[in-house]
N, C-alpha and C positions, 0 to 999 in steps of 0.2 A: 470492455476490461482492458486493463493495461498492468503489466509487470517487467520487471528487467532488473537482472543480477547484474551487477559492474564489479570485476574484480581491478584494483588497482594494486601498487606498491605499497600503500599505505596500511588501508582496509578495505574491506568488500562493501560496495552500496548496495541496497534493496529497494527499488521504487514499485510503488503500488498506487492503482489509481482507476478514474473511469472517464472517457469522454461523455459529456451530454450529447443526447441522439443517436441516430443510427446511419448507414451509409457510408457513401464516399469521402463526405465532408470531413465526419468523426473518425473515420480512418486517416484521412490526411494530417490531421491535427495529432492525433495519437504518434504516427510517424514524425512528425516535426518535434514533438515532446522528446520522443525516445533519441532522435539523434541529438539536439539541443541538450538534454541533459549528458550525454555521453561525451559531448563537446566539452562541456561546463566542467565536469568531473575530470576529465583528461588534464586540462589544464591547471586543475588546482585540488585533486583529491583530499587534501585536506580541510576543504571548506566545510564549513557548518551546514546542515541541512536546511536550515531557514534560508541561507544565501543561496544554494542552489536552485531553491524554489523562486526568491526574489529574481534572480537572473532568468531562469525558464519563464516566469510570466512576462517579463518584456519581450521575450520571442514570441510567445503563444500570442500576448495580446496584439502584437503588429501583424502576425500572420493572419490572425481571424478579421483583422479590419481588411486586410487584403481581400480575404476571402468573402468578406461581406456576408457572414453568416452568425447565427447567434448560437455559438458552441462554446463550452467552457469544460474544465477538467477538475476533478476532488484528484489529488494527489498527496500521498506520503512519502517524505525522503527519509530512509533511514541509513546510518552510517554505523557498521558493525562493530565491533570491539571483543576482544576475548572473554570480558566480563560484564558486559553493558551492550546495549543499543541506544543510540542517540538519533531522533527523530522531529521532524516538524511537518507540519502540513493537516491538510484535512482528509480523511477518507472515512475507511472503517476503524472500528475500535480494533487494537493490537490486543490480541489472546495470549497468556504466558499461562502455560501450563508449569507449576511448582512442583518438580519432582522431590522434593525434601517432605512436602507436605501433602501431595496428591490432590492440590486444589487448584484452580483456576483464579487468574485476576485478568481483568479487562482495563485496558487503558485507554482512555478517548484520546483522538486526535482533535487538533484545534487549528483553525486557521479559515481561511478563504479559497474558495475558487480560482484556479489558475485561469487567466484570460479574460477576467470581468473587469478589474480594475487596473489602472495603469500603474499602481506602487501597491504592493500587499507586504511589504515590510512590517508596517505596525501593525499588522494581523497574524504574524506570525511568531512564535516561541520554540526554541529548542528543548526538547525535554529526554530526559535519561531514564531508562529502565535498566536495574541492575539485573545480572544472571548469574545462575550458579550451575555447577557440573550437572547434567541431567534434565535442566531446563527445557521446555519445548516454546518455541515462538510461532504463533499460526496466524498468517495474513490471508486476508480474504477480501472477495468484492460480492457484490449483492448478486453476483451470477450464481452463488451457491445458496445463500441465504432465503433468496428470492424465487427458489425452485419450487414449482409445484410438488406437493408433497400428499399425502392421501389425502383424498376428498375434497380438492382445491384448497388444502392449507399449505402454506409456506412453510419449507424445511426450517428455516428460522435460526438465528443465532444461539438459542440456549440449546436445539439439537445438536448444532455444531461444537459447542463446548462438550455437552455430553459424548460426543463421539470421540472428540479430543483425549477426555479422560479416559473412556473406555480401551482406546487404542493406542495408548501412551508408551506402551512396553514395546511396540512394534518399531521398525525403522521409519524415517520419514516420508519414503516413498509408498510403503505398507500402509501407513495413516491416511494419507490422502486418498488412497486406493479405495480404502475400505469407507471413508465420508463419503466417498461418491457413490459407492455402492448402497450406501445407507439413504442417502439423499433421492436414488431413484427408485427404492423399494418400496 
């Protein structure tokens, strides 16, 4: 699983994804992705999320060919603004807790895996999620939703949403700690 927070002069970025497979090769691809993303964003932090992923795909596709492995990456690139987030790419849904209504909204992510095709631009679109004061955004990987929960049952996305509502009054760090505690109990 991969995540990164990148601060720039214009706006912060959040990247979240997952490399297929396990082991050294998957770890190498993750490190290549992280380095490439940071380089792409540092050259132009005002880039659209879809363009960051198009550039990333070129690098990862070439490196996967050099490694001669079948590994790919799901990834969502998110550019944060004071009243919205702007995103592209395919990973897990983005969950938003709406403070005004005390409800949850899920926003699907769209696209294709990075490193699979020579050009992914036609599969990517930029999407926007408006945010208001007190809203919470929860990004996650299958590391939490696929955890073995009671009696060989997965923790799942629904429990994750319920936990976010239950702990929405806490700080971000406390919410994560409580979700982890719930998932392991």
